[in-house]
C-alpha positions in Angstrom: 98.6 71.9 90.6 98.5 73.6 94.0 97.5 77.3 94.3 99.9 79.3 96.5 99.1 82.8 97.8 102.2 84.8 98.9 101.4 87.9 101.0 104.1 90.5 101.3 105.3 89.9 97.8 107.3 93.1 97.5 109.2 92.9 100.7 112.6 91.3 101.4 111.4 87.7 101.5 108.3 87.8 99.4 110.0 88.1 96.0 112.3 85.2 96.8 109.2 83.1 97.7 107.5 84.1 94.5 110.6 83.2 92.5 111.2 79.8 94.1 107.6 78.6 93.8 107.2 79.9 90.2 110.1 77.8 89.2 108.1 74.7 90.0 105.3 74.0 87.5 103.4 72.1 90.3 102.5 75.5 91.8 100.2 78.3 90.6 101.5 81.4 92.4 99.7 84.6 93.3 101.6 87.4 95.0 99.9 90.1 97.0 101.2 93.2 98.8 99.7 96.0 100.8 98.0 97.5 97.7 96.2 94.2 97.1 95.0 93.2 100.6 94.7 94.7 104.1 95.6 91.8 106.3 94.7 93.8 109.4 91.1 93.9 108.3 89.2 90.6 109.0 86.5 91.3 106.4 89.1 92.1 103.7 91.0 88.9 104.5 87.9 86.7 104.4 86.6 88.3 101.2 89.9 88.2 99.2 91.5 85.0 100.6 88.4 82.8 100.7 87.5 84.2 97.2 90.9 83.1 95.8 90.7 79.7 97.6 94.5 79.0 97.7 95.8 75.6 98.9 98.7 77.3 100.7 98.9 80.8 102.2 102.3 82.2 103.0 102.4 85.4 105.1 105.6 87.2 104.6 104.1 90.6 105.6 105.1 92.3 108.9 105.5 95.5 110.7 109.2 95.7 111.5 109.7 99.1 113.0 111.0 97.8 116.3 111.6 101.2 118.0 108.4 102.8 116.6 106.4 99.9 118.1 107.3 101.3 121.5 105.1 104.3 120.8 101.4 104.0 121.3 100.5 104.5 117.6 103.3 102.2 116.4 102.2 99.5 118.9 98.7 99.6 117.6 99.9 99.1 114.1 102.2 96.3 115.3 99.4 94.6 117.1 97.1 94.9 114.0 99.7 93.6 111.4 101.9 91.3 113.5 99.4 90.3 116.2 95.8 90.0 114.8 96.4 89.6 111.1 98.0 86.1 111.4 94.9 85.0 113.2 92.6 86.4 110.5 94.7 84.6 107.8 94.7 81.4 109.8 91.0 81.5 110.3 90.4 82.0 106.6 92.9 79.2 105.9 90.9 76.9 108.2 87.7 77.7 106.4 89.1 76.6 103.0 91.3 73.8 104.5 94.5 75.5 103.4 97.9 75.3 104.8 99.3 78.5 106.3 102.9 79.5 106.7 103.8 82.5 109.0 107.1 84.0 110.0 108.1 85.1 113.5 111.3 86.3 115.1 113.9 85.7 117.8 112.6 88.8 119.4 109.8 86.7 121.0 112.6 85.6 123.5 114.1 87.6 126.3 117.7 86.9 125.3 118.8 85.9 128.8 120.0 82.4 127.7 123.6 82.4 126.3 122.9 78.9 125.0 120.1 80.1 122.7 116.5 78.9 122.1 115.0 75.9 120.4 111.5 75.4 119.1 110.2 74.3 122.5 111.6 77.3 124.4 109.0 79.5 126.1 108.7 83.0 124.6 109.1 86.0 126.9 109.3 89.2 124.8 111.0 92.3 126.2 109.8 94.8 123.6 106.4 95.9 122.2 107.5 94.6 118.8 108.3 91.2 120.4 105.0 91.2 122.1 103.2 91.8 118.8 105.0 89.0 117.1 104.3 86.6 120.0 100.6 87.6 119.8 100.7 86.6 116.1 102.1 83.2 117.0 99.4 82.6 119.5 96.6 83.8 117.1 98.0 81.6 114.4 98.0 78.5 116.6 94.5 79.4 118.0 92.9 79.5 114.6 94.7 76.8 112.6 96.1 73.3 113.0 97.7 73.1 109.6 100.4 75.7 110.1 104.1 76.1 109.8 105.4 78.8 112.2 108.9 79.7 111.1 111.1 81.8 113.4 114.0 83.6 111.8 116.5 86.3 112.7 118.4 89.2 111.1 117.3 88.5 107.6 119.2 89.9 104.6 118.9 89.6 100.8 118.3 91.4 97.6 117.2 95.0 98.4 113.4 95.2 98.4 111.4 97.0 95.6 109.1 98.4 98.3 110.3 101.8 99.4 108.7 101.3 102.8 110.5 98.0 103.4 113.2 97.9 106.2 116.7 97.7 104.8 118.8 94.8 105.9 121.9 95.4 108.1 124.3 94.5 105.4 122.6 96.9 102.9 122.8 99.6 105.5 126.5 99.0 106.2 127.4 99.1 102.5 125.5 102.3 102.1 127.3 103.9 105.0 130.7 102.7 103.6 130.1 104.8 100.5 129.7 107.9 102.7 131.9 107.5 105.8 135.5 106.8 106.7 134.6 105.4 110.1 131.4 103.6 111.3 130.4 102.9 114.8 128.7 99.5 115.2 127.1 98.1 118.3 129.1 95.2 119.7 126.1 93.4 121.2 123.2 91.0 120.4 124.8 87.7 119.7 123.0 85.7 117.0 123.2 84.4 113.4 121.7 85.7 110.2 119.1 84.4 107.7 119.5 84.7 103.9 116.2 85.3 102.3 116.7 83.0 99.2 117.8 80.2 101.6 114.7 80.8 103.8 112.4 80.7 100.8 113.9 77.5 99.5 113.6 75.8 102.9 110.0 77.1 103.2 109.1 75.3 100.0 110.9 72.2 101.3 108.6 72.1 104.3 105.6 72.1 102.0 107.0 69.8 99.3 107.9 67.1 101.9 104.7 67.6 103.8 106.7 67.8 107.1 104.8 67.8 110.4 103.0 71.1 111.1 104.4 73.2 114.0 107.2 75.5 114.9 110.5 75.6 113.0 113.6 77.6 113.5 115.3 78.5 110.2 118.4 80.5 110.1 121.8 80.1 108.4 124.4 78.3 110.4 127.8 79.7 111.5 129.5 81.2 114.4 127.1 83.6 116.2 128.3 87.2 116.1 127.3 90.7 117.3 126.4 93.4 114.9 130.1 94.6 115.0 131.3 91.1 114.3 129.0 90.8 111.3 130.2 94.1 109.9 133.8 93.0 110.1 133.1 89.8 108.1 131.1 91.9 105.6 133.9 94.3 105.0 136.5 91.5 104.8 134.4 89.7 102.1 133.7 92.9 100.2 137.3 94.1 100.3 136.5 97.3 102.0 139.7 98.4 103.7 139.6 102.1 104.0 136.6 102.3 106.3 137.3 101.9 110.0 134.8 99.9 112.1 134.5 101.0 115.7 132.9 98.7 118.2 130.7 100.5 120.7 128.3 99.5 123.5 124.5 99.7 123.1 124.7 102.8 125.3 126.3 104.7 122.4 123.1 104.4 120.4 120.2 104.4 123.0 117.1 103.0 121.4 113.5 102.9 122.8 113.1 99.1 122.4 115.1 96.5 124.4 116.9 93.9 122.3 117.6 90.3 123.3 121.3 90.1 124.3 121.5 86.4 123.3 119.0 85.3 120.6 120.6 82.3 118.9 117.8 80.2 117.4 118.5 76.5 117.6 117.2 74.3 114.8 116.4 70.7 116.0 114.1 69.6 113.2 115.8 70.2 109.9 119.1 69.7 108.1 121.2 72.9 108.7 121.4 75.6 106.1 124.9 76.7 104.9 126.7 79.2 107.1 125.7 82.8 106.7 129.1 84.1 105.7 128.9 81.8 102.6 125.4 83.1 101.9 126.8 86.6 102.4 129.4 85.9 99.7 126.6 85.0 97.3 124.7 88.2 98.3 127.7 90.3 97.5 128.3 88.5 94.2 124.7 89.1 93.2 125.0 92.7 94.0 128.1 93.2 91.9 127.3 96.7 90.7 126.6 97.8 94.3 129.6 96.0 95.6 131.9 97.7 93.1 130.6 101.1 94.2 131.6 100.6 97.8 134.8 98.6 97.5 137.9 100.7 98.3 
């Protein structure tokens, strides 16, 4: 039996990772969140992680406040959690000869390529959040050779039990649909989406099959869309007809952090996941009570 440590166990992805590994009797699963470990403190990481001696460490924790990261205080937190912590975890993993899995983002790219980015594309972040995530990638690779670095984008899934967790775009849109007759949505940032249960399953697949260590792009397939395009598909699938979606330019909602205009992640190493609209149908089905509340 292999011992798996999942950090960020109360976020959007963490519970799905716990669920998928616990279903397999070959794994002994431990889930930690912010109350259990401070991953931004090297001493805490060494004491707790090395003390547990897991065979596999999966880091699903992150600081995702993209705009707050543009502020000095927010950037310091982002560098600590997104930048330095992956290195601390990777160093601890190396000391106990453990495999480490860490998640990054399409925001490490500048978004200038309409064709998207594969695993060999060179990062060039245009925001402080993107800088912190790229820092984490470099720290991970500097401290460990037995790593899976997984880049994802626009993740959605079952709402998190952590009150501080960032809400997914689809959860936000459904909440707004309960309150408003018209919603302005930015018609920009072309990309795909990532369904948390599918990402958790594919993460386990990497480990089960002992695939080569390195960088992987894991997102659901499908036609890339803007935020507005995604909202249209959501409302069509949910049968929401009496709420008007209004496409607007990014200038309508000025935000401190720059976003990549084109951030399609190209997967060249794995079998493709199902398309994100199919995954979105499952998400809506699993949130039936919520779905009924917003359908009009």
